[in-house]
C-alpha positions in Angstrom: 59.5 -6.7 -25.1 60.4 -5.4 -28.5 62.6 -6.5 -31.4 65.8 -4.9 -32.4 64.3 -2.5 -34.9 62.1 -1.0 -32.1 65.3 0.0 -30.2 65.7 2.8 -32.7 62.3 4.1 -31.6 63.3 4.0 -28.0 66.8 5.4 -28.4 66.8 7.3 -31.7 66.0 10.6 -30.0 69.3 10.4 -28.2 71.4 9.9 -31.3 74.2 12.5 -31.6 74.0 13.6 -28.0 77.2 13.8 -26.0 77.7 11.3 -23.2 80.0 12.1 -20.3 81.2 8.6 -19.4 83.2 9.8 -16.4 80.4 11.7 -14.7 77.9 10.1 -12.4 75.0 12.4 -13.1 74.9 12.6 -16.9 71.3 13.6 -17.8 71.4 11.8 -21.1 72.5 8.5 -19.5 69.8 8.9 -16.9 67.2 9.5 -19.5 68.3 6.6 -21.6 68.4 4.2 -18.6 64.8 5.4 -17.7 63.6 4.8 -21.3 65.1 1.3 -21.2 63.7 0.4 -17.8 60.2 1.5 -18.7 60.3 -1.1 -21.5 61.8 -3.9 -19.4 65.4 -3.6 -20.5 68.6 -2.6 -18.9 71.1 -0.4 -20.8 74.6 -1.1 -21.8 76.9 1.2 -23.8 79.2 -0.3 -26.4 82.3 1.8 -27.2 84.0 -0.2 -29.8 83.4 -3.2 -32.0 86.1 -5.2 -30.4 84.5 -5.1 -27.0 83.5 -8.5 -25.5 79.7 -8.5 -25.2 79.5 -11.7 -23.1 76.6 -14.0 -23.0 73.4 -13.0 -25.0 70.7 -11.5 -22.9 67.5 -10.6 -24.6 66.7 -7.9 -22.0 69.9 -6.0 -22.5 69.7 -3.0 -24.9 73.2 -2.3 -26.3 73.6 1.2 -27.5 76.8 2.0 -29.5 78.8 5.2 -28.8 81.1 6.9 -31.3 84.1 8.9 -30.3 84.0 12.2 -32.1 87.1 14.1 -33.5 86.9 16.3 -30.4 87.4 13.2 -28.2 83.9 13.3 -26.8 81.6 10.2 -26.9 78.3 10.6 -28.7 75.3 8.2 -29.0 75.3 6.6 -32.4 72.4 5.2 -34.4 73.4 1.6 -33.8 71.5 -0.5 -31.3 71.0 -4.2 -30.7 69.7 -6.6 -28.2 72.0 -9.0 -26.3 
């Protein structure tokens, strides 16, 4: 397990990458899920701050996505456990 600041080490290399939320075989999503699983986490994407995050789970790595001006989702530099 790691603390929240270590999530940047795990997911920082993906920051700025486009995510195709409607496709099943997105290579960035697959790579991020693999990185999370190798460290004992499961991955969840957060698309806006108003989203209900449910009960806290210390094994859940929440990675925020930002919607770009072109309408595409991109991995942000915000991550937290829960």
